[in-house]
C-alpha positions as CSV (number, residue, x, y, z in Angstrom):
1,M,119.3,78.4,165.9
2,S,121.9,80.9,165.2
3,E,122.5,82.7,162.0
4,V,125.8,83.3,160.3
5,K,127.2,86.8,161.1
6,A,130.6,88.5,160.1
7,G,133.6,87.0,161.9
8,D,131.8,83.4,162.3
9,T,133.9,80.7,160.8
10,V,131.8,78.6,158.5
11,L,132.0,75.3,156.6
12,I,130.0,75.1,153.3
13,H,129.6,72.7,150.4
14,Y,129.5,74.5,147.1
15,T,129.3,74.0,143.3
16,G,130.4,76.9,141.2
17,T,129.1,77.1,137.5
18,L,129.7,79.6,134.6
19,N,126.9,81.0,132.7
20,D,127.0,78.0,130.1
21,G,126.1,75.7,133.1
22,S,129.6,74.2,133.1
23,T,131.3,73.4,136.6
24,F,134.4,75.3,137.3
25,D,134.9,74.0,141.2
26,S,133.0,72.0,143.5
27,S,133.5,70.6,147.1
28,A,131.7,67.4,146.1
29,G,133.7,64.5,147.3
30,R,135.9,66.7,149.4
31,D,135.7,68.2,152.9
32,P,133.5,71.4,153.1
33,L,135.3,74.8,152.4
34,E,136.1,76.4,155.8
35,F,136.5,80.3,156.1
36,T,135.7,83.3,158.2
37,V,132.8,85.3,156.9
38,G,133.7,88.9,156.1
39,S,137.7,88.2,156.3
40,G,138.2,88.5,152.5
41,Q,139.2,84.8,152.3
42,I,136.7,84.0,149.5
43,I,135.3,86.2,146.7
44,P,133.3,89.2,147.9
45,G,129.9,88.2,146.2
46,L,129.9,84.7,147.8
47,D,131.0,86.2,151.1
48,K,128.0,88.6,151.3
49,A,125.5,85.9,150.7
50,L,126.2,84.0,154.0
51,P,125.1,86.4,156.6
52,G,121.6,85.3,157.9
53,M,121.9,81.7,156.7
54,N,121.4,78.8,159.3
55,V,122.8,75.5,159.3
56,G,121.3,73.3,156.6
57,D,120.1,76.2,154.5
58,K,120.7,76.0,150.7
59,K,120.7,78.9,148.2
60,S,121.9,79.7,144.7
61,V,123.9,82.9,144.4
62,A,124.6,84.8,141.3
63,V,127.9,86.6,141.7
64,A,128.9,89.2,138.9
65,A,132.4,89.5,137.9
66,D,133.1,92.6,139.7
67,E,132.2,90.8,142.9
68,A,134.2,87.5,141.9
69,Y,137.5,87.8,140.1
70,G,137.1,91.1,138.6
71,Q,137.0,92.2,135.0
72,R,139.9,91.3,132.8
73,N,142.8,93.8,133.0
74,P,144.6,94.2,129.7
75,E,147.6,95.4,131.9
76,A,148.0,92.0,133.1
77,L,149.0,90.9,129.6
78,Q,152.8,91.1,129.2
79,Q,155.0,90.3,126.1
80,V,158.3,88.8,126.6
81,P,160.9,88.3,124.0
82,R,160.9,84.6,123.3
83,T,164.7,84.7,123.5
84,E,164.4,85.5,127.2
85,I,162.5,82.2,127.9
86,P,164.5,78.8,128.3
87,D,164.0,76.2,125.5
88,H,162.8,73.5,128.1
89,I,159.7,75.8,129.1
90,P,156.6,74.6,127.3
91,L,155.1,77.6,125.4
92,D,151.8,75.9,124.0
93,P,148.9,78.7,124.4
94,G,146.9,77.7,127.6
95,T,150.0,76.3,129.5
96,Q,150.1,77.5,132.9
97,L,153.6,78.9,134.3
98,Q,154.7,80.8,137.2
99,V,157.0,83.9,136.8
100,Q,158.8,85.8,139.4
101,T,158.5,89.5,139.8
102,P,161.6,91.8,140.3
103,N,160.7,91.9,144.1
104,G,160.6,88.0,144.4
105,Q,156.9,87.4,144.1
106,T,155.7,84.4,142.3
107,V,152.7,85.2,140.0
108,P,150.8,82.4,138.1
109,V,150.4,83.2,134.5
110,V,148.9,81.5,131.2
111,V,150.7,81.3,127.9
112,A,148.1,83.3,125.7
113,D,149.9,83.8,122.5
114,V,153.3,82.8,120.9
115,T,155.0,84.4,117.7
116,E,158.5,83.8,116.5
117,E,159.6,86.8,118.3
118,Q,157.2,87.4,121.5
119,V,155.4,85.3,124.1
120,T,152.4,87.0,125.5
121,L,151.8,85.9,129.4
122,D,148.4,86.6,130.9
123,A,148.3,87.1,134.6
124,N,144.6,87.7,135.0
125,H,142.7,85.2,137.0
126,P,141.3,82.4,134.8
127,L,137.8,83.4,135.7
128,A,138.3,87.2,135.5
129,G,135.5,88.8,133.5
130,Q,133.0,86.0,134.1
131,D,129.8,86.1,136.1
132,L,129.4,82.9,138.3
133,T,126.8,81.1,140.1
134,F,127.3,79.1,143.3
135,D,124.9,76.7,144.7
136,I,125.8,76.7,148.4
137,E,124.8,74.5,151.5
138,L,125.7,75.8,154.9
139,V,127.1,72.7,156.7
140,E,128.3,74.2,160.1
141,I,128.8,77.6,161.9
142,K,131.7,78.0,164.6
143,A,130.5,81.1,166.2
144,A,133.0,84.0,166.6
């Protein structure tokens, strides 16, 4: 039986939970997640847990924030004058929006705060700063 190694394409089922036990993502009821180990397609802490696993193996992996979506970056918060945002755009805190950078890149943001004059947009990943736990099952290895 072969073990997973860097460069292999694998399929896994997973459930991701936060420290409070709540599930933030899962492949339950969906096709397994397919990716190439060591290619940077998934968060580093989960990627590093796969080499050496065999098909059918299950494990729980604790992933620190630095090996997941990183720490929250205060520079990812941007204040925009409210007058620069069209009236039809919803500005309730927690609303997800997309903004376009000057070079044309689309960036997902969340409305963090709204005052009469300013709207604070947060471009941090929603899971930034959080330690995560993944329960994974290796379903298939497609050898490199």
